[in-house]
C-alpha positions as CSV (number, residue, x, y, z in Angstrom):
1,M,2.6,8.1,1.7
2,N,6.0,9.4,2.9
3,K,6.0,11.9,0.0
4,I,2.8,13.5,1.4
5,K,4.2,13.6,5.0
6,N,7.3,15.4,3.7
7,A,5.5,17.7,1.4
8,D,4.9,21.4,2.2
9,P,1.3,21.8,3.5
10,L,0.9,24.9,1.4
11,I,1.8,23.0,-1.7
12,I,-0.6,20.2,-0.9
13,K,-3.4,22.7,-0.2
14,K,-2.7,24.6,-3.4
15,R,-2.6,21.4,-5.5
16,I,-6.0,20.2,-4.1
17,I,-7.6,23.7,-4.7
18,D,-6.2,23.7,-8.3
19,L,-7.9,20.4,-8.9
20,L,-11.1,21.4,-7.2
21,N,-11.7,24.7,-8.8
22,P,-12.5,23.5,-12.4
23,L,-14.7,20.8,-10.9
24,I,-16.7,23.2,-8.8
25,T,-17.0,25.7,-11.7
26,T,-18.3,23.0,-14.0
27,Y,-20.7,21.8,-11.4
28,L,-22.1,25.3,-10.7
29,K,-22.7,25.9,-14.4
30,K,-24.3,22.5,-14.9
31,E,-26.6,22.9,-11.9
32,S,-27.3,26.6,-12.7
33,I,-25.9,27.7,-9.3
34,Q,-25.0,31.4,-9.3
35,L,-23.7,31.8,-5.8
36,L,-21.5,29.5,-3.6
37,L,-21.0,30.3,0.1
38,Q,-18.6,28.8,2.6
39,K,-20.5,26.5,4.9
40,D,-18.9,27.9,8.1
41,K,-20.1,31.4,7.2
42,I,-23.8,30.4,7.0
43,V,-25.9,31.0,10.1
44,F,-28.9,29.0,8.8
45,G,-29.4,27.0,5.6
46,D,-31.3,24.0,4.3
47,D,-29.1,20.9,4.1
48,K,-30.5,20.2,0.6
49,L,-28.4,23.1,-0.6
50,D,-25.2,21.6,0.6
51,I,-23.2,20.4,-2.4
52,T,-20.1,19.2,-0.5
53,E,-20.9,15.5,-0.9
54,D,-21.5,15.9,-4.7
55,I,-18.2,17.8,-5.2
56,L,-16.3,15.2,-3.1
57,N,-17.8,12.4,-5.1
58,I,-16.8,14.0,-8.4
59,F,-13.3,14.8,-7.1
60,N,-12.8,11.3,-5.9
61,S,-14.0,9.7,-9.2
62,K,-11.6,11.9,-11.3
63,H,-8.6,11.9,-9.0
64,K,-7.6,8.4,-7.7
65,K,-4.1,9.6,-7.1
66,I,-2.7,13.1,-6.7
67,N,0.9,14.0,-7.5
68,F,2.2,16.5,-4.9
69,E,5.6,16.9,-6.4
């Protein structure tokens, strides 16, 4: 845990994004989703369209530990 506390936040963010991008791309192709929007930019939307939980579950199942070095 100390390694994470001492790591540069930008490096941590970049590492997580690098791990998320291929998972999201694969998910979008598999589900035939052609457009992905940031949740905080949407004024109104059906909660059934939110894929956040799906992506987090996939991420967590594939990445039990993340190396930030």
